[in-house]
All heavy atoms as a GROMACS GRO file, in nm:
protein
  591
    1MET      N    1   0.081  -0.119   0.000
    1MET     CA    2   0.000   0.001   0.000
    1MET      C    3   0.086   0.126  -0.001
    1MET      O    4   0.044   0.225  -0.055
    1MET     CB    5  -0.093   0.002   0.121
    1MET     CG    6  -0.215  -0.083   0.105
    1MET     SD    7  -0.354   0.015   0.162
    1MET     CE    8  -0.478  -0.065   0.077
    2GLU      N    9   0.200   0.119   0.058
    2GLU     CA   10   0.284   0.237   0.065
    2GLU      C   11   0.324   0.286  -0.074
    2GLU      O   12   0.331   0.406  -0.097
    2GLU     CB   13   0.410   0.203   0.146
    2GLU     CG   14   0.447   0.313   0.247
    2GLU     CD   15   0.562   0.268   0.331
    2GLU    OE1   16   0.542   0.184   0.419
    2GLU    OE2   17   0.671   0.321   0.307
    3GLN      N   18   0.346   0.192  -0.167
    3GLN     CA   19   0.381   0.233  -0.301
    3GLN      C   20   0.271   0.314  -0.366
    3GLN      O   21   0.296   0.411  -0.433
    3GLN     CB   22   0.410   0.108  -0.386
    3GLN     CG   23   0.557   0.092  -0.412
    3GLN     CD   24   0.579  -0.027  -0.500
    3GLN    OE1   25   0.495  -0.116  -0.518
    3GLN    NE2   26   0.694  -0.031  -0.562
    4LYS      N   27   0.147   0.272  -0.348
    4LYS     CA   28   0.034   0.343  -0.410
    4LYS      C   29   0.027   0.485  -0.355
    4LYS      O   30   0.004   0.580  -0.430
    4LYS     CB   31  -0.097   0.271  -0.384
    4LYS     CG   32  -0.212   0.334  -0.455
    4LYS     CD   33  -0.342   0.258  -0.437
    4LYS     CE   34  -0.448   0.330  -0.515
    4LYS     NZ   35  -0.580   0.280  -0.488
    5ASP      N   36   0.044   0.502  -0.222
    5ASP     CA   37   0.041   0.635  -0.165
    5ASP      C   38   0.151   0.723  -0.224
    5ASP      O   39   0.131   0.841  -0.250
    5ASP     CB   40   0.057   0.627  -0.012
    5ASP     CG   41  -0.067   0.569   0.055
    5ASP    OD1   42  -0.173   0.567  -0.009
    5ASP    OD2   43  -0.054   0.520   0.168
    6THR      N   44   0.267   0.666  -0.244
    6THR     CA   45   0.380   0.739  -0.304
    6THR      C   46   0.347   0.779  -0.446
    6THR      O   47   0.370   0.893  -0.487
    6THR     CB   48   0.507   0.655  -0.302
    6THR    OG1   49   0.536   0.616  -0.167
    6THR    CG2   50   0.625   0.730  -0.359
    7LYS      N   51   0.289   0.690  -0.524
    7LYS     CA   52   0.251   0.720  -0.663
    7LYS      C   53   0.145   0.830  -0.665
    7LYS      O   54   0.151   0.922  -0.747
    7LYS     CB   55   0.200   0.596  -0.734
    7LYS     CG   56   0.312   0.500  -0.772
    7LYS     CD   57   0.254   0.383  -0.846
    7LYS     CE   58   0.364   0.284  -0.879
    7LYS     NZ   59   0.311   0.166  -0.949
    8ASP      N   60   0.046   0.822  -0.577
    8ASP     CA   61  -0.060   0.923  -0.574
    8ASP      C   62   0.001   1.058  -0.538
    8ASP      O   63  -0.034   1.162  -0.593
    8ASP     CB   64  -0.168   0.888  -0.470
    8ASP     CG   65  -0.254   0.771  -0.516
    8ASP    OD1   66  -0.253   0.740  -0.638
    8ASP    OD2   67  -0.325   0.710  -0.433
    9LYS      N   68   0.096   1.057  -0.444
    9LYS     CA   69   0.158   1.184  -0.402
    9LYS      C   70   0.240   1.238  -0.518
    9LYS      O   71   0.240   1.360  -0.544
    9LYS     CB   72   0.250   1.157  -0.281
    9LYS     CG   73   0.308   1.286  -0.223
    9LYS     CD   74   0.386   1.254  -0.098
    9LYS     CE   75   0.434   1.380  -0.027
    9LYS     NZ   76   0.543   1.447  -0.094
   10ASP      N   77   0.311   1.153  -0.591
   10ASP     CA   78   0.391   1.197  -0.707
   10ASP      C   79   0.301   1.261  -0.813
   10ASP      O   80   0.334   1.362  -0.871
   10ASP     CB   81   0.471   1.082  -0.766
   10ASP     CG   82   0.584   1.037  -0.679
   10ASP    OD1   83   0.623   1.114  -0.586
   10ASP    OD2   84   0.638   0.927  -0.704
   11VAL      N   85   0.184   1.198  -0.837
   11VAL     CA   86   0.091   1.251  -0.936
   11VAL      C   87   0.041   1.387  -0.894
   11VAL      O   88   0.036   1.477  -0.975
   11VAL     CB   89  -0.026   1.153  -0.957
   11VAL    CG1   90  -0.138   1.216  -1.039
   11VAL    CG2   91   0.023   1.026  -1.027
   12LEU      N   92   0.007   1.402  -0.766
   12LEU     CA   93  -0.039   1.531  -0.716
   12LEU      C   94   0.070   1.634  -0.724
   12LEU      O   95   0.046   1.750  -0.758
   12LEU     CB   96  -0.086   1.520  -0.572
   12LEU     CG   97  -0.215   1.436  -0.552
   12LEU    CD1   98  -0.248   1.424  -0.405
   12LEU    CD2   99  -0.331   1.498  -0.625
   13ASP      N  100   0.194   1.596  -0.694
   13ASP     CA  101   0.308   1.690  -0.703
   13ASP      C  102   0.327   1.733  -0.848
   13ASP      O  103   0.351   1.850  -0.875
   13ASP     CB  104   0.434   1.628  -0.649
   13ASP     CG  105   0.432   1.614  -0.497
   13ASP    OD1  106   0.347   1.680  -0.430
   13ASP    OD2  107   0.514   1.538  -0.444
   14ILE      N  108   0.318   1.640  -0.943
   14ILE     CA  109   0.340   1.672  -1.083
   14ILE      C  110   0.229   1.763  -1.131
   14ILE      O  111   0.253   1.861  -1.201
   14ILE     CB  112   0.347   1.544  -1.169
   14ILE    CG1  113   0.478   1.470  -1.138
   14ILE    CG2  114   0.333   1.576  -1.317
   14ILE    CD1  115   0.488   1.334  -1.201
   15GLU      N  116   0.102   1.736  -1.090
   15GLU     CA  117  -0.006   1.824  -1.132
   15GLU      C  118   0.010   1.962  -1.076
   15GLU      O  119  -0.014   2.062  -1.143
   15GLU     CB  120  -0.139   1.764  -1.085
   15GLU     CG  121  -0.180   1.640  -1.165
   15GLU     CD  122  -0.304   1.573  -1.110
   15GLU    OE1  123  -0.362   1.619  -1.009
   15GLU    OE2  124  -0.341   1.469  -1.169
   16LYS      N  125   0.057   1.970  -0.951
   16LYS     CA  126   0.081   2.100  -0.888
   16LYS      C  127   0.194   2.177  -0.962
   16LYS      O  128   0.182   2.295  -0.991
   16LYS     CB  129   0.119   2.083  -0.742
   16LYS     CG  130   0.138   2.212  -0.668
   16LYS     CD  131   0.169   2.186  -0.521
   16LYS     CE  132   0.197   2.318  -0.449
   16LYS     NZ  133   0.238   2.296  -0.310
   17ILE      N  134   0.296   2.102  -0.998
   17ILE     CA  135   0.411   2.164  -1.072
   17ILE      C  136   0.365   2.213  -1.208
   17ILE      O  137   0.397   2.325  -1.250
   17ILE     CB  138   0.525   2.064  -1.086
   17ILE    CG1  139   0.590   2.039  -0.949
   17ILE    CG2  140   0.627   2.111  -1.187
   17ILE    CD1  141   0.688   1.923  -0.945
   18LEU      N  142   0.287   2.129  -1.278
   18LEU     CA  143   0.241   2.169  -1.412
   18LEU      C  144   0.148   2.290  -1.405
   18LEU      O  145   0.141   2.367  -1.498
   18LEU     CB  146   0.168   2.050  -1.479
   18LEU     CG  147   0.259   1.934  -1.519
   18LEU    CD1  148   0.178   1.820  -1.573
   18LEU    CD2  149   0.366   1.980  -1.622
   19ASP      N  150   0.076   2.303  -1.296
   19ASP     CA  151  -0.012   2.420  -1.279
   19ASP      C  152   0.068   2.543  -1.247
   19ASP      O  153   0.037   2.653  -1.296
   19ASP     CB  154  -0.111   2.393  -1.162
   19ASP     CG  155  -0.210   2.505  -1.148
   19ASP    OD1  156  -0.269   2.546  -1.247
   19ASP    OD2  157  -0.229   2.550  -1.032
   20GLU      N  158   0.174   2.532  -1.167
   20GLU     CA  159   0.255   2.647  -1.123
   20GLU      C  160   0.361   2.686  -1.226
   20GLU      O  161   0.398   2.803  -1.234
   20GLU     CB  162   0.324   2.615  -0.994
   20GLU     CG  163   0.230   2.607  -0.874
   20GLU     CD  164   0.302   2.574  -0.744
   20GLU    OE1  165   0.427   2.578  -0.742
   20GLU    OE2  166   0.231   2.548  -0.647
   21LEU      N  167   0.408   2.595  -1.307
   21LEU     CA  168   0.521   2.623  -1.396
   21LEU      C  169   0.495   2.738  -1.494
   21LEU      O  170   0.580   2.828  -1.505
   21LEU     CB  171   0.560   2.496  -1.473
   21LEU     CG  172   0.690   2.502  -1.551
   21LEU    CD1  173   0.806   2.537  -1.460
   21LEU    CD2  174   0.717   2.370  -1.618
   22PRO      N  175   0.382   2.744  -1.562
   22PRO     CA  176   0.359   2.858  -1.654
   22PRO      C  177   0.363   2.992  -1.581
   22PRO      O  178   0.420   3.090  -1.632
   22PRO     CB  179   0.223   2.831  -1.711
   22PRO     CG  180   0.201   2.684  -1.699
   22PRO     CD  181   0.274   2.645  -1.575
   23LYS      N  182   0.308   2.997  -1.459
   23LYS     CA  183   0.308   3.121  -1.383
   23LYS      C  184   0.451   3.163  -1.349
   23LYS      O  185   0.486   3.280  -1.359
   23LYS     CB  186   0.227   3.104  -1.253
   23LYS     CG  187   0.077   3.079  -1.278
   23LYS     CD  188   0.009   3.044  -1.149
   23LYS     CE  189  -0.131   2.994  -1.179
   23LYS     NZ  190  -0.197   2.937  -1.060
   24LEU      N  191   0.532   3.064  -1.308
   24LEU     CA  192   0.672   3.094  -1.277
   24LEU      C  193   0.749   3.139  -1.399
   24LEU      O  194   0.827   3.233  -1.390
   24LEU     CB  195   0.736   2.971  -1.215
   24LEU     CG  196   0.685   2.929  -1.079
   24LEU    CD1  197   0.747   2.790  -1.039
   24LEU    CD2  198   0.720   3.030  -0.973
   25LEU      N  199   0.728   3.074  -1.513
   25LEU     CA  200   0.796   3.112  -1.635
   25LEU      C  201   0.761   3.254  -1.679
   25LEU      O  202   0.848   3.333  -1.711
   25LEU     CB  203   0.762   3.013  -1.749
   25LEU     CG  204   0.825   2.876  -1.741
   25LEU    CD1  205   0.760   2.783  -1.843
   25LEU    CD2  206   0.973   2.886  -1.762
   26VAL      N  207   0.633   3.287  -1.674
   26VAL     CA  208   0.590   3.423  -1.713
   26VAL      C  209   0.645   3.524  -1.616
   26VAL      O  210   0.692   3.630  -1.658
   26VAL     CB  211   0.435   3.429  -1.722
   26VAL    CG1  212   0.389   3.571  -1.741
   26VAL    CG2  213   0.388   3.343  -1.840
   27THR      N  214   0.643   3.496  -1.488
   27THR     CA  215   0.693   3.586  -1.385
   27THR      C  216   0.841   3.616  -1.412
   27THR      O  217   0.885   3.733  -1.407
   27THR     CB  218   0.673   3.531  -1.244
   27THR    OG1  219   0.533   3.508  -1.224
   27THR    CG2  220   0.726   3.626  -1.138
   28GLN      N  221   0.918   3.511  -1.432
   28GLN     CA  222   1.062   3.528  -1.453
   28GLN      C  223   1.090   3.605  -1.584
   28GLN      O  224   1.176   3.691  -1.591
   28GLN     CB  225   1.134   3.394  -1.454
   28GLN     CG  226   1.141   3.329  -1.319
   28GLN     CD  227   1.212   3.415  -1.217
   28GLN    OE1  228   1.313   3.481  -1.244
   28GLN    NE2  229   1.157   3.422  -1.098
   29ALA      N  230   1.015   3.573  -1.687
   29ALA     CA  231   1.032   3.641  -1.819
   29ALA      C  232   0.997   3.789  -1.805
   29ALA      O  233   1.070   3.877  -1.850
   29ALA     CB  234   0.943   3.577  -1.924
   30TYR      N  235   0.890   3.821  -1.733
   30TYR     CA  236   0.848   3.959  -1.710
   30TYR      C  237   0.954   4.034  -1.632
   30TYR      O  238   0.992   4.145  -1.667
   30TYR     CB  239   0.714   3.960  -1.636
   30TYR     CG  240   0.666   4.099  -1.606
   30TYR    CD1  241   0.607   4.176  -1.705
   30TYR    CD2  242   0.677   4.155  -1.478
   30TYR    CE1  243   0.559   4.304  -1.678
   30TYR    CE2  244   0.630   4.281  -1.451
   30TYR     CZ  245   0.573   4.357  -1.549
   30TYR     OH  246   0.530   4.480  -1.524
   31LYS      N  247   1.004   3.973  -1.525
   31LYS     CA  248   1.110   4.038  -1.446
   31LYS      C  249   1.233   4.067  -1.529
   31LYS      O  250   1.293   4.172  -1.518
   31LYS     CB  251   1.148   3.950  -1.325
   31LYS     CG  252   1.048   3.946  -1.214
   31LYS     CD  253   1.094   3.856  -1.101
   31LYS     CE  254   0.992   3.847  -0.992
   31LYS     NZ  255   1.034   3.752  -0.887
   32LYS      N  256   1.269   3.970  -1.614
   32LYS     CA  257   1.390   3.990  -1.698
   32LYS      C  258   1.365   4.104  -1.798
   32LYS      O  259   1.456   4.189  -1.815
   32LYS     CB  260   1.417   3.859  -1.772
   32LYS     CG  261   1.545   3.855  -1.849
   32LYS     CD  262   1.661   3.826  -1.759
   32LYS     CE  263   1.784   3.795  -1.838
   32LYS     NZ  264   1.900   3.779  -1.757
   33LEU      N  265   1.245   4.110  -1.859
   33LEU     CA  266   1.218   4.214  -1.953
   33LEU      C  267   1.213   4.352  -1.887
   33LEU      O  268   1.254   4.452  -1.946
   33LEU     CB  269   1.088   4.186  -2.026
   33LEU     CG  270   1.088   4.071  -2.126
   33LEU    CD1  271   0.945   4.039  -2.172
   33LEU    CD2  272   1.176   4.106  -2.245
   34LYS      N  273   1.161   4.360  -1.767
   34LYS     CA  274   1.146   4.487  -1.697
   34LYS      C  275   1.269   4.525  -1.618
   34LYS      O  276   1.274   4.637  -1.561
   34LYS     CB  277   1.026   4.480  -1.599
   34LYS     CG  278   0.891   4.462  -1.668
   34LYS     CD  279   0.850   4.583  -1.746
   34LYS     CE  280   0.802   4.689  -1.651
   34LYS     NZ  281   0.750   4.809  -1.713
   35SER      N  282   1.371   4.442  -1.611
   35SER     CA  283   1.488   4.467  -1.524
   35SER      C  284   1.571   4.587  -1.569
   35SER      O  285   1.643   4.643  -1.490
   35SER     CB  286   1.575   4.342  -1.519
   35SER     OG  287   1.639   4.322  -1.645
   36GLY      N  288   1.565   4.622  -1.696
   36GLY     CA  289   1.651   4.729  -1.747
   36GLY      C  290   1.788   4.679  -1.788
   36GLY      O  291   1.868   4.757  -1.837
   37GLU      N  292   1.815   4.552  -1.766
   37GLU     CA  293   1.943   4.494  -1.808
   37GLU      C  294   1.946   4.486  -1.961
   37GLU      O  295   1.845   4.476  -2.027
   37GLU     CB  296   1.957   4.354  -1.753
   37GLU     CG  297   1.965   4.343  -1.605
   37GLU     CD  298   1.970   4.196  -1.559
   37GLU    OE1  299   2.011   4.108  -1.638
   37GLU    OE2  300   1.934   4.172  -1.445
   38ASP      N  301   2.068   4.490  -2.014
   38ASP     CA  302   2.083   4.465  -2.158
   38ASP      C  303   2.060   4.318  -2.183
   38ASP      O  304   2.120   4.232  -2.114
   38ASP     CB  305   2.222   4.503  -2.205
   38ASP     CG  306   2.246   4.654  -2.208
   38ASP    OD1  307   2.144   4.728  -2.215
   38ASP    OD2  308   2.360   4.698  -2.202
   39LEU      N  309   1.971   4.286  -2.275
   39LEU     CA  310   1.940   4.146  -2.305
   39LEU      C  311   1.992   4.115  -2.446
   39LEU      O  312   1.988   4.199  -2.536
   39LEU     CB  313   1.790   4.124  -2.303
   39LEU     CG  314   1.715   4.151  -2.174
   39LEU    CD1  315   1.565   4.131  -2.194
   39LEU    CD2  316   1.765   4.064  -2.064
   40THR      N  317   2.036   3.993  -2.461
   40THR     CA  318   2.074   3.947  -2.596
   40THR      C  319   1.942   3.923  -2.672
   40THR      O  320   1.837   3.915  -2.615
   40THR     CB  321   2.156   3.818  -2.591
   40THR    OG1  322   2.070   3.714  -2.539
   40THR    CG2  323   2.280   3.832  -2.508
   41ALA      N  324   1.956   3.915  -2.804
   41ALA     CA  325   1.838   3.887  -2.885
   41ALA      C  326   1.775   3.753  -2.846
   41ALA      O  327   1.651   3.741  -2.842
   41ALA     CB  328   1.876   3.890  -3.032
   42SER      N  329   1.857   3.657  -2.815
   42SER     CA  330   1.807   3.523  -2.775
   42SER      C  331   1.730   3.531  -2.645
   42SER      O  332   1.623   3.472  -2.629
   42SER     CB  333   1.921   3.423  -2.760
   42SER     OG  334   1.986   3.402  -2.882
   43GLU      N  335   1.784   3.604  -2.545
   43GLU     CA  336   1.714   3.617  -2.418
   43GLU      C  337   1.580   3.688  -2.436
   43GLU      O  338   1.478   3.644  -2.378
   43GLU     CB  339   1.799   3.697  -2.319
   43GLU     CG  340   1.921   3.625  -2.270
   43GLU     CD  341   2.013   3.710  -2.185
   43GLU    OE1  342   2.026   3.831  -2.216
   43GLU    OE2  343   2.071   3.656  -2.090
   44MET      N  344   1.580   3.794  -2.515
   44MET     CA  345   1.455   3.866  -2.537
   44MET      C  346   1.352   3.779  -2.609
   44MET      O  347   1.236   3.777  -2.573
   44MET     CB  348   1.480   3.993  -2.620
   44MET     CG  349   1.357   4.080  -2.628
   44MET     SD  350   1.392   4.236  -2.712
   44MET     CE  351   1.489   4.319  -2.584
   45LYS      N  352   1.398   3.700  -2.710
   45LYS     CA  353   1.305   3.613  -2.783
   45LYS      C  354   1.245   3.510  -2.689
   45LYS      O  355   1.126   3.484  -2.691
   45LYS     CB  356   1.376   3.546  -2.899
   45LYS     CG  357   1.283   3.457  -2.980
   45LYS     CD  358   1.351   3.399  -3.100
   45LYS     CE  359   1.265   3.314  -3.187
   45LYS     NZ  360   1.141   3.262  -3.139
   46VAL      N  361   1.326   3.450  -2.603
   46VAL     CA  362   1.278   3.348  -2.508
   46VAL      C  363   1.173   3.412  -2.416
   46VAL      O  364   1.065   3.357  -2.395
   46VAL     CB  365   1.393   3.285  -2.429
   46VAL    CG1  366   1.338   3.203  -2.310
   46VAL    CG2  367   1.479   3.200  -2.518
   47CYS      N  368   1.204   3.529  -2.362
   47CYS     CA  369   1.109   3.597  -2.271
   47CYS      C  370   0.977   3.626  -2.342
   47CYS      O  371   0.870   3.602  -2.287
   47CYS     CB  372   1.171   3.725  -2.218
   47CYS     SG  373   1.305   3.698  -2.098
   48LEU      N  374   0.985   3.681  -2.462
   48LEU     CA  375   0.865   3.715  -2.534
   48LEU      C  376   0.787   3.591  -2.577
   48LEU      O  377   0.663   3.590  -2.571
   48LEU     CB  378   0.898   3.797  -2.657
   48LEU     CG  379   0.954   3.939  -2.626
   48LEU    CD1  380   1.003   4.007  -2.757
   48LEU    CD2  381   0.854   4.024  -2.555
   49ASP      N  382   0.855   3.485  -2.616
   49ASP     CA  383   0.787   3.360  -2.650
   49ASP      C  384   0.716   3.298  -2.529
   49ASP      O  385   0.605   3.248  -2.542
   49ASP     CB  386   0.885   3.258  -2.709
   49ASP     CG  387   0.929   3.289  -2.849
   49ASP    OD1  388   0.867   3.376  -2.914
   49ASP    OD2  389   1.031   3.229  -2.896
   50VAL      N  390   0.780   3.304  -2.413
   50VAL     CA  391   0.718   3.252  -2.289
   50VAL      C  392   0.592   3.332  -2.260
   50VAL      O  393   0.486   3.276  -2.232
   50VAL     CB  394   0.816   3.258  -2.173
   50VAL    CG1  395   0.743   3.240  -2.038
   50VAL    CG2  396   0.920   3.149  -2.188
   51CYS      N  397   0.602   3.463  -2.266
   51CYS     CA  398   0.487   3.549  -2.235
   51CYS      C  399   0.375   3.524  -2.334
   51CYS      O  400   0.259   3.516  -2.298
   51CYS     CB  401   0.527   3.698  -2.237
   51CYS     SG  402   0.632   3.742  -2.096
   52LYS      N  403   0.408   3.509  -2.462
   52LYS     CA  404   0.307   3.486  -2.566
   52LYS      C  405   0.241   3.347  -2.546
   52LYS      O  406   0.121   3.335  -2.557
   52LYS     CB  407   0.372   3.494  -2.701
   52LYS     CG  408   0.276   3.478  -2.816
   52LYS     CD  409   0.342   3.493  -2.948
   52LYS     CE  410   0.245   3.466  -3.060
   52LYS     NZ  411   0.308   3.468  -3.193
   53ALA      N  412   0.323   3.249  -2.517
   53ALA     CA  413   0.271   3.113  -2.504
   53ALA      C  414   0.174   3.097  -2.387
   53ALA      O  415   0.080   3.023  -2.395
   53ALA     CB  416   0.388   3.016  -2.484
   54TYR      N  417   0.198   3.170  -2.279
   54TYR     CA  418   0.113   3.152  -2.161
   54TYR      C  419   0.023   3.270  -2.130
   54TYR      O  420  -0.032   3.280  -2.023
   54TYR     CB  421   0.203   3.123  -2.040
   54TYR     CG  422   0.278   2.992  -2.055
   54TYR    CD1  423   0.412   2.989  -2.081
   54TYR    CD2  424   0.210   2.870  -2.050
   54TYR    CE1  425   0.482   2.869  -2.097
   54TYR    CE2  426   0.278   2.753  -2.066
   54TYR     CZ  427   0.412   2.751  -2.089
   54TYR     OH  428   0.480   2.633  -2.109
   55SER      N  429   0.010   3.359  -2.226
   55SER     CA  430  -0.077   3.476  -2.201
   55SER      C  431  -0.220   3.447  -2.244
   55SER      O  432  -0.250   3.345  -2.301
   55SER     CB  433  -0.024   3.598  -2.276
   55SER     OG  434  -0.033   3.575  -2.416
   56ALA      N  435  -0.306   3.542  -2.216
   56ALA     CA  436  -0.449   3.527  -2.248
   56ALA      C  437  -0.467   3.524  -2.401
   56ALA      O  438  -0.388   3.577  -2.475
   56ALA     CB  439  -0.524   3.647  -2.191
   57ASP      N  440  -0.577   3.460  -2.443
   57ASP     CA  441  -0.606   3.452  -2.588
   57ASP      C  442  -0.618   3.587  -2.653
   57ASP      O  443  -0.582   3.603  -2.769
   57ASP     CB  444  -0.734   3.370  -2.609
   57ASP     CG  445  -0.716   3.222  -2.580
   57ASP    OD1  446  -0.601   3.176  -2.583
   57ASP    OD2  447  -0.815   3.157  -2.553
   58ALA      N  448  -0.667   3.684  -2.581
   58ALA     CA  449  -0.685   3.819  -2.638
   58ALA      C  450  -0.551   3.877  -2.682
   58ALA      O  451  -0.542   3.953  -2.781
   58ALA     CB  452  -0.750   3.911  -2.536
   59LEU      N  453  -0.443   3.844  -2.611
   59LEU     CA  454  -0.313   3.897  -2.649
   59LEU      C  455  -0.254   3.822  -2.768
   59LEU      O  456  -0.173   3.876  -2.842
   59LEU     CB  457  -0.216   3.886  -2.530
   59LEU     CG  458  -0.251   3.971  -2.409
   59LEU    CD1  459  -0.153   3.946  -2.298
   59LEU    CD2  460  -0.251   4.120  -2.446
   60ASN      N  461  -0.293   3.695  -2.786
   60ASN     CA  462  -0.240   3.618  -2.896
   60ASN      C  463  -0.324   3.631  -3.021
   60ASN      O  464  -0.283   3.585  -3.127
   60ASN     CB  465  -0.235   3.469  -2.856
   60ASN     CG  466  -0.128   3.440  -2.756
   60ASN    OD1  467  -0.027   3.508  -2.753
   60ASN    ND2  468  -0.151   3.342  -2.672
   61LYS      N  469  -0.440   3.695  -3.009
   61LYS     CA  470  -0.530   3.705  -3.123
   61LYS      C  471  -0.470   3.794  -3.230
   61LYS      O  472  -0.416   3.902  -3.203
   61LYS     CB  473  -0.666   3.763  -3.079
   61LYS     CG  474  -0.767   3.770  -3.185
   61LYS     CD  475  -0.897   3.830  -3.131
   61LYS     CE  476  -0.994   3.848  -3.250
   61LYS     NZ  477  -1.108   3.924  -3.207
   62LYS      N  478  -0.481   3.750  -3.355
   62LYS     CA  479  -0.431   3.829  -3.468
   62LYS      C  480  -0.520   3.954  -3.481
   62LYS      O  481  -0.642   3.947  -3.475
   62LYS     CB  482  -0.439   3.745  -3.597
   62LYS     CG  483  -0.384   3.814  -3.717
   62LYS     CD  484  -0.392   3.724  -3.840
   62LYS     CE  485  -0.354   3.800  -3.964
   62LYS     NZ  486  -0.378   3.726  -4.084
   63PRO      N  487  -0.459   4.071  -3.502
   63PRO     CA  488  -0.542   4.194  -3.519
   63PRO      C  489  -0.633   4.179  -3.640
   63PRO      O  490  -0.600   4.116  -3.739
   63PRO     CB  491  -0.436   4.302  -3.542
   63PRO     CG  492  -0.305   4.244  -3.500
   63PRO     CD  493  -0.317   4.093  -3.510
   64ASP      N  494  -0.747   4.243  -3.629
   64ASP     CA  495  -0.844   4.242  -3.738
   64ASP      C  496  -0.791   4.320  -3.856
   64ASP      O  497  -0.729   4.426  -3.840
   64ASP     CB  498  -0.975   4.304  -3.696
   64ASP     CG  499  -1.049   4.218  -3.592
   64ASP    OD1  500  -1.027   4.096  -3.593
   64ASP    OD2  501  -1.126   4.274  -3.513
   65ASN      N  502  -0.815   4.272  -3.973
   65ASN     CA  503  -0.774   4.340  -4.097
   65ASN      C  504  -0.893   4.429  -4.136
   65ASN      O  505  -1.003   4.382  -4.166
   65ASN     CB  506  -0.747   4.237  -4.206
   65ASN     CG  507  -0.698   4.302  -4.336
   65ASN    OD1  508  -0.702   4.424  -4.351
   65ASN    ND2  509  -0.652   4.218  -4.427
   66ILE      N  510  -0.872   4.560  -4.140
   66ILE     CA  511  -0.984   4.653  -4.168
   66ILE      C  512  -1.041   4.634  -4.309
   66ILE      O  513  -1.157   4.668  -4.336
   66ILE     CB  514  -0.941   4.800  -4.147
   66ILE    CG1  515  -0.828   4.839  -4.239
   66ILE    CG2  516  -0.909   4.828  -4.004
   66ILE    CD1  517  -0.799   4.989  -4.242
   67LEU      N  518  -0.964   4.575  -4.397
   67LEU     CA  519  -1.014   4.554  -4.534
   67LEU      C  520  -1.116   4.438  -4.540
   67LEU      O  521  -1.191   4.429  -4.637
   67LEU     CB  522  -0.900   4.526  -4.631
   67LEU     CG  523  -0.802   4.643  -4.650
   67LEU    CD1  524  -0.688   4.601  -4.743
   67LEU    CD2  525  -0.873   4.764  -4.702
   68ASP      N  526  -1.121   4.354  -4.440
   68ASP     CA  527  -1.217   4.244  -4.435
   68ASP      C  528  -1.360   4.294  -4.423
   68ASP      O  529  -1.451   4.225  -4.462
   68ASP     CB  530  -1.187   4.147  -4.321
   68ASP     CG  531  -1.060   4.067  -4.347
   68ASP    OD1  532  -1.013   4.062  -4.464
   68ASP    OD2  533  -1.008   4.010  -4.249
   69SER      N  534  -1.377   4.414  -4.371
   69SER     CA  535  -1.513   4.463  -4.350
   69SER      C  536  -1.548   4.579  -4.445
   69SER      O  537  -1.640   4.656  -4.418
   69SER     CB  538  -1.528   4.512  -4.203
   69SER     OG  539  -1.436   4.616  -4.177
   70VAL      N  540  -1.478   4.589  -4.555
   70VAL     CA  541  -1.506   4.696  -4.655
   70VAL      C  542  -1.641   4.667  -4.713
   70VAL      O  543  -1.670   4.556  -4.761
   70VAL     CB  544  -1.398   4.698  -4.762
   70VAL    CG1  545  -1.432   4.794  -4.876
   70VAL    CG2  546  -1.263   4.733  -4.703
   71PRO      N  547  -1.732   4.768  -4.718
   71PRO     CA  548  -1.870   4.746  -4.763
   71PRO      C  549  -1.890   4.747  -4.914
   71PRO      O  550  -2.003   4.752  -4.962
   71PRO     CB  551  -1.946   4.863  -4.700
   71PRO     CG  552  -1.842   4.970  -4.690
   71PRO     CD  553  -1.713   4.902  -4.666
   72PHE      N  554  -1.786   4.739  -4.994
   72PHE     CA  555  -1.802   4.737  -5.140
   72PHE      C  556  -1.716   4.628  -5.200
   72PHE      O  557  -1.624   4.579  -5.138
   72PHE     CB  558  -1.771   4.875  -5.199
   72PHE     CG  559  -1.637   4.931  -5.158
   72PHE    CD1  560  -1.523   4.897  -5.226
   72PHE    CD2  561  -1.630   5.017  -5.050
   72PHE    CE1  562  -1.400   4.948  -5.189
   72PHE    CE2  563  -1.505   5.068  -5.011
   72PHE     CZ  564  -1.391   5.035  -5.081
   73ASP      N  565  -1.746   4.597  -5.322
   73ASP     CA  566  -1.675   4.490  -5.394
   73ASP      C  567  -1.539   4.539  -5.437
   73ASP      O  568  -1.524   4.639  -5.504
   73ASP     CB  569  -1.758   4.448  -5.517
   73ASP     CG  570  -1.694   4.328  -5.589
   73ASP    OD1  571  -1.608   4.262  -5.530
   73ASP    OD2  572  -1.734   4.305  -5.703
   74THR      N  573  -1.436   4.462  -5.398
   74THR     CA  574  -1.299   4.498  -5.434
   74THR      C  575  -1.242   4.409  -5.542
   74THR      O  576  -1.127   4.417  -5.577
   74THR     CB  577  -1.207   4.492  -5.311
   74THR    OG1  578  -1.210   4.358  -5.260
   74THR    CG2  579  -1.247   4.591  -5.205
   75ASN      N  580  -1.327   4.321  -5.600
   75ASN     CA  581  -1.280   4.224  -5.698
   75ASN      C  582  -1.296   4.276  -5.842
   75ASN      O  583  -1.269   4.204  -5.936
   75ASN     CB  584  -1.355   4.093  -5.687
   75ASN     CG  585  -1.322   4.023  -5.554
   75ASN    OD1  586  -1.213   4.040  -5.502
   75ASN    ND2  587  -1.418   3.948  -5.502
   76GLY      N  588  -1.342   4.394  -5.861
   76GLY     CA  589  -1.374   4.428  -5.999
   76GLY      C  590  -1.311   4.548  -6.048
   76GLY      O  591  -1.299   4.595  -6.150
   0.00000   0.00000   0.00000
């Protein structure tokens, strides 16, 4: 029985880690971007990619193209 308890505990720990990890990654990326330190292009890309990957859908949404709602025919 002890093994099962250990496995259950491991599963709970992993679930907790998976829940907390994105928050930690975004927090660290944000701190690095706001630190005022000079960043290499690679560091900046990683920070921005982390923020984009774990941010709200509204931030990841592609901006609307104003030409999509033009009220006249543009094919002719």
